All heavy atoms as an XYZ file, in Angstrom:
633
protein
N       0.840     -1.267      0.008
C       0.074      0.036     -0.085
C       0.947      1.291      0.053
O       0.482      2.211     -0.717
C      -0.862     -0.062      1.282
C      -1.779      1.210      1.418
S      -3.022      1.331      0.045
C      -3.926      2.775      0.691
N       1.861      1.201      0.734
C       2.796      2.445      0.852
C       3.498      2.700     -0.586
O       3.573      3.903     -0.837
C       3.897      2.155      1.936
C       4.720      3.474      2.267
C       3.825      4.458      2.965
O       2.869      4.084      3.551
O       4.082      5.599      2.742
N       3.758      1.730     -1.313
C       4.255      1.827     -2.622
C       3.151      2.473     -3.511
O       3.572      3.620     -4.274
C       4.627      0.550     -3.359
O       5.608     -0.035     -2.605
C       5.330      0.766     -4.777
N       1.971      2.199     -3.459
C       0.883      2.876     -4.225
C       0.869      4.257     -3.876
O       0.538      5.126     -4.630
C      -0.286      2.107     -4.081
C      -0.361      0.753     -4.730
O       0.384      0.551     -5.656
N      -1.280     -0.139     -4.235
N       0.892      4.533     -2.501
C       0.712      5.874     -2.018
C       1.917      6.782     -2.423
O       1.673      7.969     -2.975
C       0.809      5.836     -0.392
C       0.208      7.101      0.330
C      -1.199      7.492     -0.014
C       0.486      6.886      1.774
N       3.044      6.314     -2.555
C       4.199      6.967     -2.937
C       4.075      7.284     -4.521
O       4.409      8.383     -5.138
C       5.448      6.320     -2.739
C       5.910      6.236     -1.213
C       6.034      7.817     -0.718
O       6.492      8.642     -1.397
N       5.626      7.980      0.555
N       3.600      6.301     -5.281
C       3.382      6.416     -6.762
C       2.348      7.510     -6.901
O       2.529      8.357     -7.854
C       3.097      5.070     -7.313
S       2.776      5.150     -9.096
N       1.200      7.488     -6.155
C       0.120      8.498     -6.258
C       0.742      9.879     -5.967
O       0.481     10.835     -6.720
C      -1.043      8.116     -5.509
C      -2.102      9.045     -5.567
C      -2.800      9.116     -7.023
C      -3.280      8.602     -4.565
N       1.428      9.933     -4.868
C       1.986     11.210     -4.533
C       2.918     11.795     -5.663
O       2.875     12.964     -5.958
C       2.759     11.084     -3.242
C       3.540     12.300     -2.819
C       2.608     13.510     -2.677
C       4.294     12.056     -1.551
N       3.768     10.885     -6.232
C       4.600     11.429     -7.274
C       3.820     11.825     -8.503
O       4.185     12.861     -9.083
C       5.722     10.248     -7.691
C       6.816     10.763     -8.599
C       7.494     11.978     -8.043
O       8.124     11.806     -6.956
N       7.712     13.098     -8.768
N       2.842     11.229     -8.755
C       1.986     11.613     -9.966
C       1.311     12.934     -9.687
O       1.272     13.754    -10.524
C       0.915     10.554    -10.294
S       1.458      9.000    -11.051
N       0.820     13.108     -8.438
C       0.143     14.276     -8.082
C       1.241     15.441     -8.256
O       0.957     16.577     -8.793
C      -0.438     14.280     -6.755
C      -1.635     13.447     -6.702
C      -1.976     13.311     -5.110
C      -2.852     14.137     -7.338
N       2.392     15.324     -7.710
C       3.468     16.362     -7.746
C       3.896     16.520     -9.206
O       4.220     17.701     -9.545
C       4.617     15.898     -6.872
C       4.281     16.026     -5.301
C       5.418     15.449     -4.590
C       3.845     17.338     -4.888
N       4.007     15.515    -10.062
C       4.361     15.718    -11.469
C       3.373     16.536    -12.238
O       3.718     17.204    -13.270
C       4.486     14.233    -12.178
C       5.757     13.597    -11.740
O       6.647     14.184    -11.085
O       5.877     12.308    -12.014
N       2.119     16.575    -11.828
C       1.163     17.440    -12.402
C       1.549     18.907    -12.283
O       1.027     19.838    -12.989
C      -0.270     17.250    -11.918
O      -0.323     17.626    -10.579
C      -0.786     15.849    -12.236
N       2.350     19.230    -11.348
C       2.770     20.694    -11.204
C       4.046     20.930    -11.986
O       4.577     22.049    -12.001
C       3.103     20.996     -9.715
C       1.981     20.696     -8.730
C       2.472     20.837     -7.323
C       0.709     21.463     -9.092
N       4.698     20.010    -12.664
C       5.927     20.119    -13.338
C       5.775     21.058    -14.543
O       4.828     21.112    -15.209
C       6.367     18.772    -13.840
O       7.457     18.893    -14.874
N       6.753     21.890    -14.798
C       6.828     22.764    -15.979
C       6.949     21.941    -17.258
O       6.776     22.460    -18.401
C       7.953     23.848    -15.649
C       8.806     23.086    -14.694
C       7.945     22.213    -13.900
N       7.508     20.702    -17.197
C       7.707     19.878    -18.247
C       6.265     19.304    -18.624
O       5.606     18.567    -18.082
C       8.520     18.668    -17.897
C       8.786     17.756    -19.076
O       8.148     17.804    -20.138
O       9.668     16.785    -18.941
N       5.814     19.725    -19.847
C       4.410     19.526    -20.259
C       4.220     17.959    -20.538
O       3.139     17.415    -20.287
C       3.975     20.214    -21.519
O       4.903     19.948    -22.635
N       5.245     17.293    -21.084
C       5.036     15.798    -21.199
C       4.906     15.161    -19.924
O       4.025     14.185    -19.811
C       6.366     15.267    -22.102
C       6.312     15.784    -23.455
C       7.466     15.159    -24.256
O       7.850     14.001    -23.931
O       8.026     15.820    -25.175
N       5.668     15.439    -19.047
C       5.622     14.790    -17.651
C       4.314     15.025    -17.032
O       3.707     14.132    -16.493
C       6.820     15.344    -16.788
C       6.916     14.759    -15.400
C       7.029     13.226    -15.436
C       8.001     15.335    -14.497
N       3.859     16.295    -17.126
C       2.590     16.689    -16.665
C       1.375     15.912    -17.226
O       0.532     15.397    -16.539
C       2.327     18.263    -16.858
S       0.982     18.891    -16.081
N       1.351     15.884    -18.591
C       0.387     15.083    -19.259
C       0.361     13.630    -18.929
O      -0.621     12.977    -18.795
C       0.488     15.277    -20.802
C      -0.119     16.662    -21.425
C      -0.374     16.588    -22.830
N       1.013     16.504    -23.559
C       1.606     17.740    -23.884
N       1.015     18.855    -23.571
N       2.739     17.674    -24.452
N       1.587     13.072    -18.804
C       1.672     11.689    -18.433
C       1.120     11.493    -17.109
O       0.373     10.431    -16.814
C       3.159     11.193    -18.477
N       1.377     12.273    -16.149
C       0.905     12.226    -14.793
C      -0.636     12.299    -14.651
O      -1.263     11.595    -14.037
C       1.561     13.320    -13.854
N      -1.100     13.231    -15.509
C      -2.585     13.532    -15.600
C      -3.291     12.213    -16.081
O      -4.331     11.732    -15.659
C      -2.961     14.743    -16.422
C      -2.630     15.893    -15.705
C      -2.652     17.121    -16.672
O      -2.940     17.059    -17.895
O      -2.630     18.232    -15.976
N      -2.743     11.621    -17.046
C      -3.197     10.275    -17.684
C      -3.269      9.215    -16.637
O      -4.149      8.502    -16.502
C      -2.521     10.015    -18.879
N      -2.132      9.119    -15.973
C      -2.060      8.074    -14.954
C      -3.028      8.346    -13.724
O      -3.727      7.418    -13.267
C      -0.595      8.110    -14.223
C       0.400      7.381    -15.149
C       1.771      7.616    -14.536
C       0.143      5.942    -15.379
N      -3.179      9.561    -13.437
C      -4.204      9.903    -12.367
C      -5.668      9.609    -12.799
O      -6.528      9.129    -11.976
C      -4.175     11.335    -11.927
C      -2.789     11.724    -11.085
C      -2.647     13.250    -10.851
C      -2.845     10.963     -9.753
N      -5.851      9.911    -14.124
C      -7.175      9.568    -14.706
C      -7.541      8.104    -14.569
O      -8.551      7.690    -14.225
C      -7.272     10.071    -16.127
C      -8.714     10.064    -16.751
C      -9.709     10.968    -15.969
C      -8.536     10.645    -18.190
N      -6.492      7.239    -14.945
C      -6.666      5.849    -14.785
C      -6.798      5.347    -13.332
O      -7.692      4.531    -13.045
C      -5.504      5.112    -15.567
C      -5.474      5.170    -16.846
O      -6.481      5.573    -17.513
O      -4.386      4.945    -17.523
N      -6.140      6.060    -12.497
C      -6.136      5.657    -11.114
C      -7.404      6.038    -10.409
O      -7.883      5.354     -9.457
C      -5.001      6.208    -10.259
N      -8.021      7.061    -10.873
C      -9.301      7.481    -10.247
C     -10.430      6.433    -10.378
O     -11.424      6.419     -9.690
C      -9.834      8.805    -10.997
N     -10.261      5.475    -11.372
C     -11.287      4.508    -11.485
C     -11.091      3.266    -10.597
O     -11.840      2.378    -10.522
N      -9.997      3.313     -9.899
C      -9.658      2.016     -8.925
C     -10.352      2.375     -7.635
O     -10.704      3.483     -7.212
C      -8.061      2.123     -8.766
C      -7.264      1.857     -9.925
C      -5.757      2.012     -9.576
C      -7.610      0.487    -10.526
N     -10.652      1.178     -7.079
C     -11.286      1.157     -5.682
C     -10.403      2.037     -4.681
O      -9.251      1.892     -4.768
C     -11.427     -0.212     -5.301
C     -11.211     -1.062     -6.552
C     -10.393     -0.178     -7.456
N     -10.937      2.682     -3.862
C     -10.211      3.479     -2.697
C      -9.346      4.567     -3.074
O      -8.628      5.076     -2.451
C      -9.415      2.559     -1.868
C     -10.300      1.536     -1.098
O     -11.515      1.899     -0.864
O      -9.862      0.536     -0.728
N      -9.355      5.069     -4.383
C      -8.685      6.228     -4.939
C      -8.948      7.402     -4.101
O      -8.040      8.091     -3.671
C      -8.968      6.460     -6.443
C      -8.382      7.652     -6.871
C      -7.044      7.755     -7.274
C      -9.130      8.938     -7.005
C      -6.441      8.950     -7.647
C      -8.554     10.062     -7.479
C      -7.333     10.142     -7.761
O      -6.715     11.311     -8.259
N     -10.283      7.682     -3.909
C     -10.491      8.895     -3.228
C     -10.078      8.793     -1.650
O      -9.609      9.806     -1.226
N     -10.132      7.757     -1.076
C      -9.631      7.573      0.267
C      -8.104      7.629      0.281
O      -7.566      8.116      1.254
C     -10.145      6.290      0.922
C     -11.616      6.127      1.206
C     -11.958      4.613      1.632
C     -12.098      7.130      2.156
N      -7.455      7.086     -0.798
C      -6.041      7.198     -0.697
C      -5.571      8.656     -0.942
O      -4.583      9.114     -0.255
C      -5.438      6.323     -1.915
O      -5.980      5.188     -1.691
C      -3.961      6.211     -1.865
N      -6.243      9.397     -1.787
C      -5.843     10.800     -1.900
C      -6.086     11.609     -0.648
O      -5.444     12.422     -0.263
C      -6.655     11.432     -3.183
C      -6.513     12.944     -3.253
C      -6.359     10.671     -4.434
N      -7.320     11.278     -0.089
C      -7.652     11.898      1.177
C      -6.788     11.690      2.296
O      -6.286     12.574      3.112
C      -9.083     11.563      1.696
C      -9.626     12.289      2.836
C      -9.684     13.788      2.484
C     -11.062     11.762      3.159
N      -6.106     10.426      2.277
C      -5.031     10.155      3.232
C      -3.775     10.933      3.030
O      -3.211     11.427      3.952
C      -4.623      8.591      3.090
C      -3.581      8.182      3.942
C      -3.382      6.755      3.910
N      -2.111      6.513      4.657
C      -1.388      5.315      4.384
N      -1.680      4.548      3.544
N      -0.365      5.194      5.156
N      -3.497     11.285      1.798
C      -2.317     12.180      1.498
C      -2.636     13.588      2.055
O      -1.723     14.293      2.589
C      -2.085     12.381      0.060
C      -1.465     11.035     -0.678
C      -1.401     11.226     -2.174
C       0.030     10.941     -0.131
N      -3.923     14.000      1.884
C      -4.348     15.397      2.526
C      -4.049     15.417      3.954
O      -3.499     16.325      4.521
C      -5.706     15.745      2.074
C      -6.178     17.018      2.728
C      -5.958     15.843      0.623
N      -4.569     14.362      4.669
C      -4.558     14.409      6.083
C      -3.261     14.126      6.706
O      -2.780     14.707      7.696
C      -5.557     13.325      6.546
C      -5.533     13.132      8.159
C      -6.975     13.659      6.143
N      -2.428     13.138      6.153
C      -1.160     12.550      6.710
C       0.005     13.547      6.312
O       1.028     13.461      7.051
C      -0.925     11.183      6.334
C      -2.018     10.293      7.037
O      -2.654     10.826      7.958
O      -2.117      9.157      6.587
N      -0.103     14.125      5.355
C       1.117     14.990      4.845
C       1.449     16.280      5.734
O       0.508     17.048      6.020
C       0.817     15.374      3.350
O       2.162     16.149      3.082
N       2.743     16.428      5.902
C       3.095     17.628      6.677
C       3.630     18.749      5.668
O       3.916     19.945      5.974
C       4.166     17.297      7.636
O       5.346     16.798      6.873
N       3.645     18.300      4.372
C       4.125     19.307      3.280
C       3.001     19.969      2.647
O       1.984     19.373      2.297
C       4.823     18.427      2.226
C       5.313     19.285      1.043
O       6.026     20.301      1.272
O       4.872     18.966     -0.068
N       2.964     21.337      2.760
C       2.030     22.082      2.173
C       1.728     21.847      0.609
O       0.452     21.857      0.360
C       2.207     23.707      2.364
C       2.166     24.215      3.778
O       1.571     23.411      4.637
O       2.684     25.172      4.097
N       2.644     21.729     -0.083
C       2.441     21.498     -1.482
C       1.785     20.197     -1.694
O       0.798     20.104     -2.583
C       3.772     21.558     -2.226
C       3.582     21.433     -3.797
C       5.026     21.422     -4.515
O       6.019     21.156     -3.949
N       4.981     21.953     -5.698
N       2.137     19.091     -0.965
C       1.496     17.772     -1.149
C       0.037     17.929     -0.671
O      -0.851     17.461     -1.428
C       2.246     16.727     -0.325
O       3.517     16.667     -0.753
C       1.534     15.416     -0.418
N      -0.230     18.587      0.432
C      -1.622     18.766      0.880
C      -2.436     19.468     -0.136
O      -3.640     19.114     -0.207
C      -1.693     19.436      2.226
C      -1.521     18.431      3.377
C      -1.985     19.086      4.669
N      -1.677     20.562      4.898
C      -0.539     20.865      5.552
N       0.279     20.209      5.910
N      -0.357     22.273      5.720
N      -1.951     20.431     -0.715
C      -2.628     21.301     -1.577
C      -2.984     20.572     -2.918
O      -4.173     20.550     -3.333
C      -1.775     22.657     -2.010
C      -2.570     23.436     -3.034
N      -3.429     24.332     -2.723
C      -2.357     23.643     -4.370
C      -4.027     24.937     -3.710
N      -3.346     24.521     -4.786
N      -1.972     19.937     -3.512
C      -2.285     19.207     -4.783
C      -3.244     17.979     -4.513
O      -3.999     17.637     -5.288
C      -0.944     18.824     -5.513
C      -0.251     17.710     -4.744
C      -1.193     18.387     -7.007
N      -3.108     17.309     -3.353
C      -3.942     16.267     -2.983
C      -5.353     16.632     -2.702
O      -6.275     16.033     -3.163
C      -3.443     15.530     -1.731
N      -5.442     17.919     -2.146
C      -6.790     18.420     -1.872
C      -7.528     18.769     -3.183
O      -8.736     18.585     -3.307
C      -6.612     19.740     -1.096
O      -6.176     19.557      0.188
N      -6.741     19.343     -4.161
C      -7.454     19.713     -5.479
C      -7.794     18.308     -6.090
O      -8.869     18.292     -6.725
C      -6.441     20.441     -6.229
C      -6.986     20.604     -7.699
C      -6.229     21.882     -5.639
N      -6.954     17.391     -6.180
C      -7.246     16.033     -6.728
C      -8.546     15.456     -6.006
O      -9.346     14.854     -6.711
C      -6.143     15.140     -6.639
N      -8.626     15.524     -4.731
C      -9.803     14.951     -4.032
C     -11.001     15.723     -4.467
O     -12.101     15.137     -4.734
C      -9.623     15.045     -2.567
C     -10.628     14.397     -1.786
C     -10.892     13.008     -1.840
C     -11.526     15.097     -0.968
C     -11.822     12.445     -1.122
C     -12.523     14.512     -0.210
C     -12.699     13.213     -0.361
N     -10.878     17.018     -4.479
C     -11.970     17.907     -4.898
C     -12.484     17.509     -6.243
O     -13.718     17.297     -6.597
C     -11.803     19.334     -4.816
C     -12.834     20.335     -5.111
C     -12.863     20.858     -6.485
C     -11.506     21.374     -7.066
N     -11.765     21.752     -8.536
N     -11.537     17.337     -7.232
C     -11.913     16.985     -8.544
C     -12.552     15.566     -8.729
O     -13.457     15.405     -9.500
C     -10.709     17.091     -9.548
C     -10.244     18.511     -9.703
O     -11.026     19.496     -9.484
N      -9.020     18.695    -10.056
N     -11.994     14.574     -7.825
C     -12.579     13.369     -7.832
C     -13.943     13.250     -7.362
O     -14.811     12.719     -7.998
C     -11.710     12.384     -6.982
C     -12.146     10.982     -6.897
N     -12.188     10.322     -7.944
C     -12.765     10.380     -5.812
C     -12.652      8.974     -7.541
N     -13.048      9.124     -6.299
N     -14.271     13.994     -6.380
C     -15.679     14.252     -5.765
C     -16.540     14.767     -6.766
O     -17.738     14.358     -7.081
C     -15.771     15.001     -4.548
C     -15.172     14.329     -3.333
C     -15.205     15.364     -2.066
C     -15.794     13.041     -2.981
N     -16.064     15.848     -7.506
C     -16.871     16.509     -8.424
C     -17.183     15.566     -9.521
O     -18.312     15.544    -10.076
C     -16.084     17.774     -9.010
C     -16.907     18.410    -10.162
C     -16.022     19.647    -10.455
N     -16.848     20.774    -10.021
C     -16.536     22.010    -10.197
N     -15.417     22.332    -10.720
N     -17.284     23.011     -9.779
N     -16.231     14.803    -10.108
C     -16.531     13.836    -11.164
C     -17.354     12.762    -10.791
O     -18.088     12.137    -11.700
C     -15.178     13.294    -11.790
O     -14.605     12.581    -10.896
N     -17.315     12.329     -9.638
C     -18.092     11.249     -9.133
C     -19.451     11.536     -8.646
O     -20.480     10.698     -8.538
C     -17.415     10.402     -7.994
C     -16.036      9.872     -8.471
C     -16.122      8.935     -9.634
O     -16.952      7.970     -9.468
N     -15.231      9.075    -10.591
N     -19.727     12.773     -8.244
C     -20.928     13.123     -7.458
C     -21.862     14.018     -8.293
O     -22.956     14.075     -7.887
C     -20.613     13.686     -6.142
S     -19.677     12.667     -5.132
N     -21.436     14.764     -9.249
C     -22.220     15.694     -9.903
C     -22.731     15.047    -11.177
O     -21.797     14.690    -11.993
C     -21.483     17.033    -10.103
C     -21.289     17.816     -8.847
C     -20.546     19.089     -9.227
C     -22.636     18.248     -8.279
N     -23.896     15.223    -11.688
C     -24.259     14.760    -13.029
C     -23.653     15.722    -14.056
O     -23.285     16.894    -13.629
C     -25.863     15.042    -13.062
C     -26.116     15.215    -11.614
C     -25.120     15.549    -10.889
N     -23.298     15.101    -15.216
C     -22.794     15.923    -16.232
C     -23.522     17.218    -16.511
O     -24.750     17.184    -16.634
C     -22.707     15.185    -17.516
C     -21.559     14.148    -17.490
O     -20.763     14.162    -16.517
O     -21.578     13.002    -18.142
N     -22.769     18.327    -16.687
C     -23.475     19.584    -17.062
C     -24.010     20.420    -15.971
O     -24.440     21.548    -16.181
N     -23.877     19.827    -14.732
C     -24.424     20.600    -13.522
C     -23.263     21.186    -12.879
O     -22.267     20.543    -12.543
C     -25.287     19.774    -12.714
C     -26.544     19.354    -13.408
C     -25.556     20.502    -11.375
C     -27.500     18.501    -12.598
N     -23.264     22.437    -12.604
C     -22.109     23.140    -11.901
C     -22.689     23.548    -10.523
O     -23.740     24.194    -10.407
C     -21.732     24.412    -12.767
O     -20.766     25.082    -11.905
N     -21.921     23.378     -9.598
C     -22.399     23.749     -8.175
C     -22.102     25.275     -7.943
O     -22.540     25.847     -7.014
C     -21.345     22.996     -7.249
C     -20.142     22.791     -8.113
C     -20.601     22.728     -9.478
N     -21.395     25.938     -9.000
C     -21.214     27.408     -8.827
C     -22.247     28.093     -9.698
O     -22.292     27.805    -10.911
C     -19.802     27.694     -9.308
C     -19.610     29.289     -9.220
C     -18.740     26.922     -8.447
N     -22.937     28.934     -9.137
C     -24.004     29.753     -9.844
C     -23.271     30.656    -10.797
O     -22.146     31.131    -10.553
C     -25.058     30.409     -8.930
O     -24.185     31.334     -8.281
C     -25.676     29.538     -7.965
N     -23.959     31.183    -11.846
C     -23.423     32.080    -12.786
C     -23.073     33.450    -12.110
O     -22.029     34.056    -12.539
C     -24.464     32.477    -13.843
C     -24.650     31.284    -14.899
O     -23.616     30.510    -14.964
O     -25.562     31.137    -15.550
N     -23.747     33.826    -11.145
C     -23.480     35.077    -10.417
C     -22.154     35.003     -9.549
O     -21.523     35.943     -9.279
C     -24.589     35.533     -9.563
O     -24.803     34.619     -8.559
N     -21.826     33.795     -9.217
C     -20.583     33.537     -8.534
C     -19.332     33.433     -9.380
O     -18.151     33.438     -8.893
C     -20.726     32.214     -7.558
C     -21.751     32.523     -6.618
C     -21.917     31.258     -5.730
O     -21.927     30.097     -6.328
O     -21.938     31.341     -4.503
N     -19.474     33.270    -10.701
C     -18.303     32.958    -11.579
C     -17.505     34.310    -11.842
O     -18.027     35.378    -11.834
C     -18.844     32.366    -12.852
C     -19.299     30.986    -12.623
C     -19.739     30.301    -13.950
C     -20.294     28.984    -13.654
N     -20.851     28.348    -14.867
């Protein structure tokens, strides 16, 4: 499990890379990983257990995006037009 956690962490951090190829590859891996069981809980574990601000931030955004993709029907935005 720790290996998976480290791999996920590295992919999340790679999405911040200025190297566009590395960033795209990491995004593709995360998209595949999002379909695996316990992906959301694993990302949430990174948010809670990390002492590094950058890790907590990138994991928080990934968790938010995962919830949004899993919980909202297509085309529905939780943000009203007046808030945009």
